N, C-alpha and C positions, 0 to 999 in steps of 0.2 A: 517123157520128161516135159516139164513146164519151166520156162524161164520168165522171170518178172523183173522189170526195170522201172523204177520210180523216177519221177522228175517233178519239178514245180515248186520245190521248197525254196525258202529264202528268209529274209529278215523283214519284218514289218513292225509297225507301231501298234499299240493297243487300239482295238476297234477296226483294224485293217482286215483285208481279205487275201486269201491265197487259194489257188486251185491246184491240187495234186493230181498227177497222172500216173497210171501204172500200165505199161505196155506188156502184154503177155504173148509169149511165143511158144511154139511147140504144140503138143496136143492139148487143147483146151476148148471147151464148148460150154453151152448154157447149163450143163449138168454140174458145173463146178460151183462151189461156195467160195466167195471171195470176201476179203476183209481188209480193213486198214487198222493197223496197230501202231502204238507209239511207246517210246521208252525214253524217259528223262534220266539224266545221270543220277545214279544211286537209287533208282526206283525200278520196280518190276515192269515188264512189258504189259501194256494195257490194251484191251480191245476198244477201239474207238467207234467203228461202224462196220457193218457187214451187209452183204447182199447174198442171200441164200440161193441154193440151187433152184428153188421154186419162185424166186424173185422177191421174197420177203426181206425187208430191210430192218435192221436193228441198230440202235445207238446206245452208247453209254450215257448215263444221265447228264453228265457234265457238258455234253455237246449237243444235246437235243435242242432243236430250234435254231442252232447256229451252223451245224455241219450237215451236208447232204451227200450221200453216196449214190453214185449212178454208174451205169455201164452201157456199153454199146458194142455192136459187132460180136454178139455171143460171148461177152465177157473177155474179149481180147483187149479191150480198153476199159480201165476202171478209173473213176474220178472220185475225188473228195473235194467238194466245194466247202471252204471254211470261211465263215463270216464272223464278224464281231470277235475277232481273236483277242485272247487274253494272255498275259505273261505265263500263266500256268499251262497254256497249250504248247509251250516250248518243249520240243522233244525231237528225237529222230523218228520219222514216220516210215512204217514198213507196209508194203503190200503183201498179202498172203493168199494162197489158193489151196483148195482141197477138193479132190474129186478124181474121176467122175463119181457122182453120188446118185443113187436111186432115190434116197430120201434126204431132205435137208438136215442141216445141223440143228435147226430149231433154237432152243434156249442156249445151246452151246456155241452159237455162231460167233460170239465175242471171246471165246476161250482159245488162246493161242495154241494150246496143246493139240488141238484137232486139225491143225493145218500142216500140210507136208511141204509146201513150196513157199519160199520166201525171197523177196528182193533184198537188195543191199541197203535200202533206206535213203531217205532224203530229209535233210535237216530243216526244221522250222523253228525260227527264233522270233519271239514276240517281245518287244521292249516296251517298257512303261513310259 
């Protein structure tokens, strides 16, 4: 079993920055694919950024150049650095993990249906 706990959310103004953290416990190692997802009220859950089991990173188009996903300690800690935040980034942000995997998720790394383990989420609010 894998447990995920997010932190680092908060309220910022447009153009501000936040860094989200995801602490993973249980049986997890570098063979896991991990991602950040977000869900705004009335909208579907969206894949934001992912780091695959082979280390490949992917981002949804709306955050490219502004968000950076990273990990350390064999994916026991996952980060999402968010810069130049916009009101449309406002959402609950979730950390997710899937694995262990022999092969990465590839083009499916931003699809929530492939992930088995989820945290409870951390709220990010960006005001204009």
